[in-house]
C-alpha positions as CSV (number, residue, x, y, z in Angstrom):
1,X,-5.0,-2.0,-1.6
2,X,-5.2,-5.8,-2.0
3,X,-1.7,-6.0,-3.3
4,X,-0.4,-4.0,-0.4
5,X,-2.2,-6.3,2.1
6,X,-0.8,-9.3,0.3
7,X,2.7,-7.9,0.7
8,X,2.2,-7.0,4.3
9,X,1.4,-10.5,5.5
10,X,4.9,-12.0,5.0
11,X,6.6,-8.7,5.7
12,X,5.0,-8.5,9.2
13,X,6.0,-12.1,9.8
14,X,9.7,-11.4,8.9
15,X,9.7,-8.1,10.8
16,X,8.4,-9.8,14.0
17,X,10.9,-12.6,13.5
18,X,13.8,-10.1,13.3
19,X,12.5,-8.0,16.2
20,X,12.2,-11.0,18.5
21,X,15.9,-11.9,18.6
22,X,16.6,-12.3,22.2
23,X,15.7,-14.2,25.4
24,X,14.2,-13.9,28.8
25,X,16.4,-13.5,31.8
26,X,15.0,-13.7,35.3
27,X,16.0,-11.3,38.1
28,X,18.4,-9.3,36.0
29,X,18.2,-6.1,38.1
30,X,18.6,-7.7,41.5
31,X,15.1,-7.3,42.7
32,X,13.4,-9.9,44.9
33,X,10.5,-10.7,42.5
34,X,10.6,-13.4,39.9
35,X,10.1,-10.9,37.1
36,X,11.6,-11.9,33.8
37,X,13.1,-9.3,31.6
38,X,13.5,-9.5,27.8
39,X,17.2,-9.1,26.8
40,X,18.0,-8.2,23.2
41,X,20.6,-10.3,21.5
42,X,22.7,-8.4,18.9
43,X,22.9,-11.6,16.9
44,X,21.1,-12.1,13.6
45,X,19.6,-15.1,11.8
46,X,22.0,-14.2,8.9
47,X,25.6,-14.9,9.5
48,X,27.8,-11.8,9.5
49,X,24.9,-9.3,9.4
50,X,24.0,-7.1,12.3
51,X,20.3,-7.2,13.4
52,X,20.2,-3.4,13.0
53,X,21.1,-3.8,9.4
54,X,18.3,-6.2,8.9
55,X,15.8,-3.8,10.5
56,X,16.9,-1.0,8.2
57,X,16.7,-3.4,5.2
58,X,13.1,-4.4,6.2
59,X,12.0,-0.7,6.4
60,X,13.6,-0.1,3.0
61,X,11.7,-3.1,1.6
62,X,8.4,-1.7,3.0
63,X,8.8,1.8,1.7
64,X,10.0,0.7,-1.7
65,X,7.4,-2.0,-2.2
66,X,4.5,0.2,-1.0
67,X,5.5,3.0,-3.3
68,X,6.0,0.6,-6.2
69,X,2.4,-0.8,-5.7
70,X,1.1,2.7,-5.5
71,X,2.9,3.7,-8.8
72,X,1.5,0.6,-10.6
73,X,-2.0,1.7,-9.6
74,X,-1.4,5.2,-10.9
75,X,0.0,3.8,-14.1
76,X,-3.1,1.7,-14.7
77,X,-5.4,4.7,-14.1
78,X,-3.3,6.9,-16.4
79,X,-3.3,4.2,-19.2
80,X,-7.1,3.9,-18.8
81,X,-7.7,7.6,-19.2
82,X,-5.2,7.9,-22.1
83,X,-6.9,5.0,-24.0
84,X,-10.3,6.7,-23.5
85,X,-9.2,10.2,-24.3
86,X,-7.2,9.4,-27.5
87,X,-9.6,6.8,-28.8
88,X,-10.0,7.1,-32.6
89,X,-13.5,5.9,-32.8
90,X,-15.3,6.7,-29.6
91,X,-18.4,4.6,-28.8
92,X,-21.7,6.1,-30.1
93,X,-23.2,6.0,-26.6
94,X,-20.6,8.4,-25.4
95,X,-21.5,10.9,-28.1
96,X,-25.2,10.5,-27.5
97,X,-24.8,11.1,-23.8
98,X,-23.1,14.5,-24.3
99,X,-26.3,16.1,-25.8
100,X,-29.5,15.9,-23.9
101,X,-32.9,17.4,-24.5
102,X,-34.2,19.7,-21.8
103,X,-37.8,21.2,-21.7
104,X,-37.8,24.9,-21.2
105,X,-40.2,25.7,-18.3
106,X,-41.3,29.1,-19.7
107,X,-42.0,28.2,-23.3
108,X,-42.4,24.4,-23.2
109,X,-40.0,23.9,-26.0
110,X,-37.4,21.1,-26.0
111,X,-33.8,22.3,-26.4
112,X,-30.6,20.3,-26.9
113,X,-28.0,21.0,-24.3
114,X,-24.4,19.9,-24.6
């Protein structure tokens, strides 16, 4: 989660930057008020690249990076379980915890339960 949040900070900045390509124009629709309207420019900060292409690229970056971070988390968990499951010499405390003594309420005897 922390890695995804760290990725989202610059990604949101660049996304807002690419989405805000335009300018205000006053009285565009011929009304009498002084309302300003946002007009989108089809220009891009990158020469020769359409702003729609940049938006598609930004969405691709988001989906690819978020899935990559998720896959790294799954890989770490899988590696942790594999190293524990296939350990040659398991810790003694793990073996001791698998058997516990339980007192039988009817007879009062202690029995080992696995």
